[in-house]
Structures are given as C-alpha cells and as structure tokens.
C-alpha positions in Angstrom: -27.3 -22.0 -34.4 -29.6 -22.0 -31.4 -27.9 -21.0 -28.2 -28.0 -23.6 -25.4 -30.7 -23.0 -22.9 -29.4 -22.3 -19.3 -30.8 -24.9 -16.9 -30.8 -25.1 -13.1 -27.7 -27.4 -13.4 -25.6 -24.7 -15.2 -23.1 -23.5 -12.6 -23.1 -19.8 -11.9 -19.8 -18.0 -12.7 -17.7 -17.4 -9.6 -17.3 -13.7 -10.6 -18.8 -11.5 -13.3 -16.1 -10.0 -15.5 -18.4 -7.5 -17.1 -19.5 -6.1 -13.7 -15.9 -6.1 -12.6 -14.7 -4.2 -15.6 -17.5 -1.6 -15.4 -16.7 -0.9 -11.7 -12.9 -0.7 -12.4 -13.5 1.8 -15.1 -15.7 4.0 -12.9 -13.2 3.9 -10.0 -10.2 4.8 -12.2 -12.1 7.7 -13.6 -12.6 9.1 -10.1 -9.6 11.1 -9.0 -8.8 10.1 -5.4 -5.4 11.1 -4.2 -4.7 10.7 -0.5 -6.7 13.1 1.6 -9.2 13.7 -1.2 -11.1 10.5 -1.3 -14.6 11.9 -0.7 -16.0 11.4 -4.2 -14.9 7.7 -4.5 -16.2 7.0 -1.0 -19.6 8.5 -1.8 -19.8 6.5 -5.0 -18.8 3.2 -3.5 -21.0 3.6 -0.4 -24.0 3.9 -2.7 -22.8 1.1 -4.9 -22.3 -1.4 -2.0 -25.7 -0.4 -0.4 -27.4 -0.9 -3.8 -25.9 -4.4 -3.9 -27.4 -5.2 -0.6 -24.3 -5.3 1.6 -24.5 -4.0 5.2 -21.7 -1.4 4.6 -20.9 1.1 7.3 -18.9 4.3 7.3 -16.1 4.3 9.8 -15.0 7.8 10.5 -11.4 8.7 9.9 -11.6 12.5 10.0 -14.2 15.2 9.5 -14.7 14.4 5.8 -13.2 11.0 5.2 -14.1 7.5 6.3 -13.4 3.8 5.7 -16.1 1.5 4.2 -16.4 -1.7 6.2 -18.7 -4.7 5.7 -18.9 -7.3 8.5 -21.5 -10.1 8.2 -23.7 -10.1 11.2 -23.5 -12.7 13.9 -20.4 -14.4 12.5 -16.9 -15.0 13.9 -14.8 -13.4 11.3 -11.8 -15.4 10.1 -10.2 -12.8 7.9 -10.7 -9.5 6.2 -10.1 -8.3 2.6 -8.4 -5.0 2.8 -7.8 -2.5 -0.1 -6.9 1.2 -0.1 -8.9 3.6 -2.4 -6.4 6.5 -2.5 -3.7 7.0 -5.0 -0.6 9.1 -5.4 -1.2 12.5 -7.1 -1.6 12.4 -10.9 1.4 13.0 -13.1 -1.0 14.7 -15.6 -4.4 15.9 -14.5 -5.4 16.0 -18.2 -4.7 12.3 -18.7 -5.1 10.0 -15.6 -8.3 8.2 -16.5 -9.2 4.8 -17.8 -7.7 3.5 -21.0 -8.2 0.0 -22.5 -6.1 -1.8 -25.1 -7.0 -5.5 -25.5 -6.1 -7.1 -22.2 -4.2 -4.1 -20.9 -6.0 -1.4 -18.7 -4.1 1.7 -17.8 -4.7 4.8 -15.7 -3.9 6.2 -12.3 -4.3 3.6 -9.6 -4.7 0.6 -11.9 -1.9 -1.4 -10.2 -1.9 0.4 -6.8 -4.5 -0.5 -6.0 -7.9 0.1 -7.5 -7.7 -3.2 -9.4 -7.1 -5.0 -6.2 -10.0 -3.2 -4.6 -12.4 -4.0 -7.4 -11.3 -7.7 -7.5 -12.1 -7.8 -3.7 -15.4 -6.1 -4.1 -16.5 -8.4 -7.0 -15.4 -11.5 -5.2 -17.2 -10.4 -2.1 -20.4 -9.7 -4.0 -20.3 -13.1 -5.6 -19.7 -14.8 -2.3 -22.4 -12.8 -0.6 -24.8 -13.8 -3.4 -24.0 -17.5 -2.9 -23.7 -17.6 0.9 -25.9 -14.7 1.9 -24.4 -13.5 5.2 -23.2 -17.0 6.2 -19.5 -16.6 5.5 -16.8 -15.5 8.0 -15.1 -12.7 5.9 -15.2 -9.0 6.3 -14.4 -6.3 3.6 -12.6 -3.1 4.4 -11.9 -0.3 1.9 -9.6 2.3 3.6 -8.2 5.7 2.9 -4.8 7.3 3.4 -2.4 4.5 2.6 -0.2 6.6 0.4 0.4 9.1 3.1 0.2 8.3 6.8 -2.0 5.2 6.9 -4.7 7.0 8.9 -7.4 4.8 7.4 -5.7 1.5 8.4 -5.0 2.9 11.9 -8.7 3.8 12.3 -9.7 0.3 11.2 -7.5 -1.5 13.7 -8.6 0.9 16.5 -12.2 -0.4 16.1 -11.9 -3.9 14.7 -9.8 -6.9 15.1 -9.5 -9.8 12.7 -7.0 -12.7 13.1 -6.0 -12.6 9.4 -6.1 -10.2 6.5 -5.6 -10.4 2.7 -4.3 -7.1 1.3 -4.6 -6.6 -2.4 -1.4 -4.7 -3.0 0.3 -5.5 -6.4 2.3 -8.7 -6.0 1.7 -10.2 -9.5 -0.5 -12.7 -7.6 2.6 -14.0 -5.8 1.7 -14.5 -2.1 3.8 -12.4 0.4 3.9 -13.9 3.9 6.7 -11.6 4.9 7.1 -7.8 4.7 9.9 -5.3 4.8 10.2 -2.9 7.7 9.9 0.8 6.9 11.8 3.8 8.4 11.2 7.3 7.3 14.0 9.7 8.1 14.2 13.5 8.2 17.6 15.3 8.3 17.9 19.0 8.8 21.0 21.2 8.6 21.0 24.8 9.7 23.3 27.8 9.5 23.4 31.5 9.1 22.0 33.3 6.1 24.5 35.6 4.4 25.4 37.2 1.1 26.3 34.7 -1.6 29.7 36.3 -2.2 30.6 35.4 1.4 29.8 31.7 1.0 32.2 29.0 2.1 31.5 25.3 2.2 32.1 24.9 6.0 29.2 27.2 6.8 26.7 26.3 4.0 23.8 24.1 5.2 23.4 22.7 1.6 27.1 21.7 1.4 26.8 20.1 4.8 23.7 18.2 3.7 25.5 16.9 0.6 28.4 15.6 2.7 25.9 13.9 5.1 24.1 12.2 2.2 27.4 10.9 0.9 28.1 9.5 4.3 24.6 8.0 4.4 25.0 6.4 1.0 28.4 4.9 1.9 27.0 3.5 5.1 24.1 1.8 3.3 26.3 0.4 0.6 29.2 -0.9 2.8 27.4 -1.9 6.0 23.8 -2.5 5.1 23.7 -3.7 1.5 20.4 -5.5 2.0 18.6 -2.2 2.7 16.7 -0.1 0.1 16.8 3.6 0.4 15.3 6.5 -1.5 16.5 10.1 -1.1 13.6 12.4 -1.8 12.3 15.9 -1.1 15.8 17.5 -0.9 15.3 21.3 -0.7 16.4 24.6 0.8 14.3 27.8 0.9 14.5 30.1 -2.1 16.7 33.0 -0.8 17.9 34.5 -4.0 21.5 35.7 -4.0 22.4 34.4 -0.6 23.5 31.4 1.4 20.4 29.6 2.6 20.0 29.2 6.4 18.8 25.6 6.3 18.4 22.5 4.2 16.1 19.5 4.6 15.9 16.0 3.2 13.5 13.1 3.6 14.6 9.5 3.1 12.6 6.3 2.7 14.4 3.1 3.9 13.0 -0.4 3.4 14.6 -3.1 5.5 14.4 -6.9 5.2 11.9 -8.4 7.7 14.4 -9.4 10.3 16.8 -6.4 10.0 18.0 -5.0 13.3 16.1 -1.6 13.2 17.4 -0.5 16.6 21.0 -1.1 15.8 20.6 0.7 12.5 19.0 3.8 14.0 21.8 4.0 16.6 24.5 3.8 13.9 22.8 6.5 11.9 22.7 8.7 15.0 26.4 8.1 15.5 27.1 9.0 11.9 25.3 12.4 12.4 27.1 13.0 15.6 30.5 12.4 13.9 29.6 14.9 11.2 28.4 17.4 13.8 31.8 17.3 15.5 33.6 17.8 12.3 31.6 21.0 11.5 30.4 22.8 14.6 29.3 25.8 12.5 26.3 23.8 11.2 23.3 22.5 13.2 22.3 19.0 12.4 19.2 17.2 13.3 18.1 13.6 12.6 14.6 12.4 13.2 13.0 9.0 12.6 9.5 10.2 11.8 8.0 6.8 11.1 9.2 3.3 12.1 7.1 0.3 11.1 8.5 -3.2 11.9 8.5 -5.9 9.3 7.3 -9.5 9.9 7.6 -13.1 8.6 4.6 -15.4 8.9 5.3 -19.1 8.8 3.5 -21.3 6.2 0.9 -22.4 8.8 -2.6 -21.6 9.7 -6.0 -22.1 8.1 -5.8 -19.2 5.6 -2.4 -20.1 4.4 -3.3 -23.8 4.0 -6.4 -23.0 2.0 -4.5 -20.7 -0.3 -1.8 -23.3 -0.9 -4.5 -25.7 -1.9 -6.1 -23.2 -4.3 -2.8 -22.6 -5.9 -2.2 -26.3 -6.3 -5.7 -26.9 -7.8 -5.0 -24.2 -10.4 -1.4 -25.3 -11.1 -0.2 -21.9 -9.9 3.3 -21.7 -8.5 3.3 -21.3 -4.7 6.5 -19.4 -3.9 6.0 -16.9 -1.0 8.3 -13.9 -0.8 8.7 -10.6 1.0 6.7 -7.5 0.1 9.4 -4.8 -0.3 7.4 -1.7 0.0 5.7 0.1 2.9 1.9 -0.7 3.2 -1.0 -0.9 5.5 0.1 -4.4 6.4 2.7 -2.9 8.8 -0.1 -1.2 10.8 -2.2 -4.3 10.8 0.7 -6.4 12.0 1.4 -4.1 14.9 -2.2 -4.5 15.9 -1.9 -8.3 16.1 -3.4 -9.1 12.7 -1.5 -11.5 10.4 -1.6 -9.9 6.9 -0.9 -11.7 3.6 -0.2 -9.5 0.7 -1.7 -10.9 -2.5 -3.0 -8.8 -5.4 -3.0 -8.3 -9.1 -0.5 -6.1 -10.9 3.3 -5.5 -10.5 4.9 -3.3 -7.9 7.1 -1.8 -10.5 4.0 -0.4 -12.2 2.8 1.3 -9.0 3.4 5.1 -9.0 4.6 5.0 -12.6 3.4 7.5 -15.3 2.4 4.5 -17.5 0.7 2.5 -14.7 -1.2 -0.4 -16.2 -2.5 -3.9 -15.4 -3.7 -7.1 -17.1 -7.5 -7.4 -16.9 -7.2 -11.2 -17.1 -5.1 -11.1 -13.9 -7.6 -8.9 -12.1 -10.3 -11.5 -12.9 -8.0 -14.3 -11.7 -7.4 -12.3 -8.4 -11.2 -12.0 -7.9 -11.6 -15.8 -8.5 -8.9 -16.6 -6.0 -10.4 -14.3 -3.4 -13.9 -15.8 -4.0 -12.6 -19.4 -3.8 -10.8 -18.6 -0.6 -13.9 -17.2 1.0 -16.0 -20.2 -0.1 -13.4 -22.6 1.1 -13.2 -20.9 4.5 -16.9 -21.5 5.0 -16.4 -25.2 4.8 
C-alpha cells in the first residue's frame, strides 16, 4: 500500500519521540553525580548550540555551570527548570540505560533526567514553531542533590515570576511544597579503654538516647512531619570508647508547619538531655532551613495548566511535593514554582529507578502546549 504523501496541511507533531528517546538514552549513559556534572554539561551545551538555541554557560564554580536559554528581547513569563545531577550510583558497573517495552531504567531516569529531556524536547519544538517569539526560558542546573548551588546561582543572576520544575510527580501538579530542615547532632566525651566503658560517659550511648527522644517527639507531638535518620557514625577507635558520635537527620515539614516553634522545641529537648548527663557534650545545629509554600490556584500559568488538563481529560488535583528540591530556593527568591514532571517520587534514588517512556512524551507535550498557550 502506498504511504500517504505529507502535504503542507499535515500538522507537525508537537514533539519528536525518537529525538526525545535518543537524547534520554545519551544523558542516562553519562554519569553525572552532584559535583561531577562536567561531562553532561559539555555534551548538552554542544547539543543545544547545534539545535540553534542561544544557550549560555552561567558559572557556578571553577568547573561547573548552569545552562540557561533566554529568548532575546522578550518579557519572560516562566522558566522550565531541571537539574542534571544525580545521586551516586549504587553500582558503577550497571547504572546506564536499559529499555523494556515502555519502561526505561537507569540512574536518573525518574530524578530527573527524563524531566530534563522532556523540557529540552518541548523547548526545541516550541522554538522551531515560534522562533524566539515566546516568553519562556530554559534552565538546566547542577547541584540539586547536594546543596543546591546551581539553583542559587540561577536566582542570583535571573528573576522569573513563575517556574515549572520537572521533579517526578507522576504528572500531578504540585502547587505547594514541604519545608526542609537538615539537622546535625554531635555528642562528645573522653576516649578510654573499652573495658572502662559505662553508658553514662559513652557518646554513642548518649546519641542513641537522644535519637529515641527525637523519635518520640516526632511521633507524639509532630505526627505530620517526615524524618530520616542518616549518616550515624563514630570514629573507628578499635578497642576503646569513642570520643564522639555524629548523626545527620532530614526532616520534611508540611508547607504551613511552624518551623520556628519546632526548632525551639528540639533545642529544649537537647538541653534537657544535656542536664541529665553532664559528662557528655551535646551540640545541635540546623545546617539548612528551607521554608515551604502554598500557591493558590490563581495566576496565568496555573489557569493555562488547568485548561490543558481539562482538554486532555487529565485529573487536576494539586497536592504538596513532599521532598526537598530547588523549588525551595526559587521560592525564597520570589519565584512561584510549580512542580510537575514525569516519574514517581518513590522511584527516585532507588536501585531499580525507572520510568514510563509514554509518560515522558506526555510531559513534553504538556510543557510544549503550555509554552504555546502562553504566547497567545
């Protein structure tokens, strides 16, 4: 059978799935943990330049930079933001791209190379249709999985009223965001022979009691909070009582949780334990505090998104993004971030990280349609 001939009336596809898949495979195959994004940055800079985009390198440190595209002579209405870094690989022998029907797996598929590729593909398609006549910027940043230095550099030099961040939300819009508090607790004592150990003067014993108090506080008084005890360690001292113990704790708080009140209560908890055991030094530090937010269902970007969901018969049910992300930093800089991306949060940072390719294509189509709609 003769294939139909393409005419001038045949609509161009909004996005190109083949181009999208090829770029996704390439990015997943580039190992880019936080702080070591140089290879993926070099590749993408060349790729975007070859596609004709006016991409600039925005310096973050001596070897790392963000990639930013801003259409010239336009008043930007929102920016598409994605982070190119990942967590460290669970297995350096097997972190790369795998494909099984609709499922694509590999490090960074959900968090968030698929979101980045969907944004890049949608931006290229919109640029091809509108040239530079559309009010949307694109920012691919570094460092999100560590200290957010890429996002901080971005807001230092640029300001946009709105942002779409492609973190994995299963394409459910998040107009609100949890707060994040990173906690460090230190206990210290005197190193001594293991045969002279007693629980009152052992920094590890003291830390375990503190963590039990912390857990009880969270369960009984702050049940809406999410906490993760991580990086609990003492120095390797052999057959001896260690002289210190350290722990780091991630806490995620609902958007309107009283952060100040909670931090004071935790300080009071530490002080109470310190008075009970004066042989042990105890230090509590809040190393990072990022406030959450709650955006009302108003404004041009939200209204257009709601219309797109209705036109595609997609369920519009905004909820809160439960994890820490670059959105906290953008919010603090006066930008209103909406979290919306392919993939599920429970797949992020998992050894079997994967995503539906069909959903990545749908994300690219939604981003594209949002950009085109904002032009009109």
